C-alpha positions, 0 to 999 in steps of 0.5 A: 500500500502506498502512502501519499501526502497531499498538500493543498495549502501550505506556507512552505516555499515552492521548490519544484522537484526535479527542476534545475534549482536552486536558481538564485536570481540576485539582481544587478542594477549597478551602484546608486540604486536604492530599490527596484519594484516589480509589478505585473499587470494582466490584460484588462486587470489592475497592475499589482506590486508583487516584490521589492528588491533592495540593494546595499551601497555597492549595488549588491541585492540584499533583501527581497520583500513580497506579499504586497498582492498576488498569490502571497497576499495572505502572508508577507515574506522577507528574504535576505542575501548574505555575501562572503568577503569575496562578494560571493553569495553565501546564504539566503534566508526567508522568514514570513509574517501572517497577520492575526486576521489573515491567519484566521482566514487562512485556517478557515480556507484550509479547512474548507479547501479539503472538502471543496477539492474532493467535491469539485477537483479544483479550488479556484472559485474558493480562492476567489472567495477568500482573496477578497477577505484578506487584510493587505499588509505592506511587508516593508512595514512589518517588524522583521526584528521580532521572533518570526519563523524561518521557512527556507534557507540556502547555504552556499559552499565553494571550492578553492577556485571560488566555484559552487561546491555544495548548496544546502537547502533547508525547508520547514515541516511544521515548526521545525527547519530541516536539511531537505536537499543538497546540490553538489557540483563537480568540475573538470581540470579546466574548471568547467561544470561536468556534473551536478547532483541533487540528493534528497535527505531522508525525512521520517515525516515525508514518505511519498508524494503524489504529484499533480499533472502538468499545469493541472489540479488532477493528480498524476498516475504515479507516486513519486518517492521524494526522500532518499532519492537523487538526480544527476546531470552530466555535461559535455561541452562542444564548440557550439553546444552542450549535451546534458544527460539526466539520471534519476537514481542512477537510471538515464531518464532524458537528454538535453541539447543546448545550442549556444552562440559564440559568446556562450549565450543560450540559443536553443534548448531541446529536452528529450526523454530516454526514448528520444521523444521531445519533452520541450524546445525553447528558443532565445534571440539576442540583440547586438548588445548581447541582451536577451530580446525574445524567448519562445517556448516552441514545445513543452509537454510539462515534463522535465528530463528527470520525468517529473511534472512542471507547471507551465507559465502563461504565454509562450513568448516573452519580449524584453525591454531595457534602458540605456544602461542595459537594465531590465525594465519590462517583460511582455508575455504573449500567447502567439499573437495575443498579449497576456501580461506585462511585467514592469521593473521600476528603478529607484535611485538613492 
């Protein structure tokens, strides 16, 4: 008999199992920048402030605030980024705050969601019902010096050449933080990354997980064992491409071919399963200043090279705009010829 853990509502961070995480996108907008506000607006709807990125005196991204609006309206989070003496990212830590009102609403939502999901196989309408009840809290006004719970942490360790060696990923279960996964990096004599390994740390409280189908509220047919398993990627470099093999628990599950241009920028990504069937194909276009101008999803089945499901974002085309200092200002998302949403980055100088 297989045991499945269903997590319909959770205050835990969303690490997508099987993906090439952690991807820590610490932003660089040069010196003399105070903060950058990240907005999103879906066509026909009001623009929402989702996150704010704060920088120190030398231009390092040090804090991200979220929970202004959007999916994390009910809670506010603060993520800090710490650096070593060489300027390398050494640790990230996320804490969250939930107001008493939102906490009580969240408990009602959670209790009703379980039965609602069993009945309708979806909680979308229920989410709309409760969203209007949540209290809006500015995360920058929260007293973050109080004793608030840590819900995620990453620790970065490096080799003698300053390259990533091990990343430790910590998560929470209940009120306890634990080591959830390690990511190890292996290099050749030229310091090129040759292998990357994800090892899930055995946890007695988490046995198996029944995943959802890609971009769906329907459960997948299979049960995925999360703890004690491992995934690997091996990389082989060629003049204009990188060939990557995927392994799950030592078994070949897929291949990826990344075509690059002369400066190493990614031009196309093609991912196949072990049988040679196409799982995804992406294309990127750069301008004369080597800036990403267009990203396009040509094919995507919703499965990665390890065989795990992923949620596909809205739109299959993204177009990028920059200012005269090559700083990202805007991303427009399209579904073929139809515009879906605009992401805007508001730069605030010191």
